[in-house]
C-alpha positions in Angstrom: 17.9 -23.4 26.0 18.8 -24.3 22.4 15.2 -23.9 21.3 15.0 -20.4 22.6 18.3 -19.4 20.9 17.1 -20.9 17.6 13.8 -18.9 17.8 15.6 -15.7 18.6 18.0 -16.3 15.7 15.2 -17.0 13.3 13.2 -13.9 14.4 16.3 -11.6 14.0 17.1 -13.0 10.6 13.5 -12.7 9.5 13.3 -9.1 10.7 16.6 -8.3 8.9 15.4 -9.9 5.7 12.1 -8.0 5.9 13.9 -4.7 6.3 16.1 -5.5 3.3 13.0 -6.4 1.2 11.1 -3.3 2.2 14.2 -1.2 1.4 14.4 -2.9 -2.0 10.8 -2.1 -2.8 11.4 1.5 -1.8 14.4 1.6 -4.2 12.2 0.3 -7.0 9.6 3.0 -6.4 12.3 5.7 -6.1 14.1 4.5 -9.2 11.0 4.6 -11.3 10.1 8.0 -9.9 13.4 9.4 -10.9 13.1 7.8 -14.4 16.0 5.3 -13.7 14.0 2.5 -15.3 17.0 0.1 -15.6 17.7 0.3 -11.9 14.0 -0.1 -11.1 13.6 -3.3 -13.1 16.9 -4.7 -12.0 16.2 -3.9 -8.3 12.9 -5.7 -8.7 14.5 -8.8 -10.2 17.8 -8.8 -8.3 17.5 -7.3 -4.8 21.3 -6.7 -4.2 21.2 -4.2 -7.2 19.3 -1.9 -4.9 22.4 -1.4 -2.8 24.3 -0.3 -5.9 21.5 2.2 -6.6 21.7 3.6 -3.1 25.4 3.9 -3.3 25.4 5.6 -6.7 22.5 7.9 -6.0 23.0 8.8 -2.4 20.6 11.7 -2.3 17.6 9.9 -3.9 18.2 6.6 -2.1 18.9 8.0 1.4 15.6 6.8 2.8 15.8 3.3 1.3 19.4 2.9 2.3 18.4 3.1 6.0 16.3 0.0 5.5 18.7 -1.8 3.2 21.8 -1.3 5.3 20.1 -2.0 8.7 18.5 -5.2 7.3 21.7 -6.4 5.7 23.7 -5.7 8.9 21.1 -7.4 11.1 21.2 -10.5 9.0 25.0 -10.6 8.8 25.6 -9.9 12.5 23.0 -12.5 13.5 24.4 -15.1 11.2 27.9 -14.4 12.5 26.8 -14.6 16.1 24.9 -17.8 15.4 28.0 -19.4 13.9 30.1 -18.4 16.9 27.4 -19.7 19.3 27.2 -23.1 17.6 30.9 -23.7 17.4 31.2 -24.2 21.1 
């Protein structure tokens, strides 16, 4: 039973991380397209900066924020549930 739970947790965290990564790459392309070069470079080097770009430029970053927010929430919720599951 624990093996199945571990596999499910790893898959969910992997999917969440992949969504966040794809969203970050979309932010990089969007930032360079709108001539926000500093955000483009920083988002490429430091992925959490892409969340700041999506919050500051909501209209331009609307598509990328769907990936970023869903990925971050999936990782956070899965991590929280895994911690609760392994406490008992």
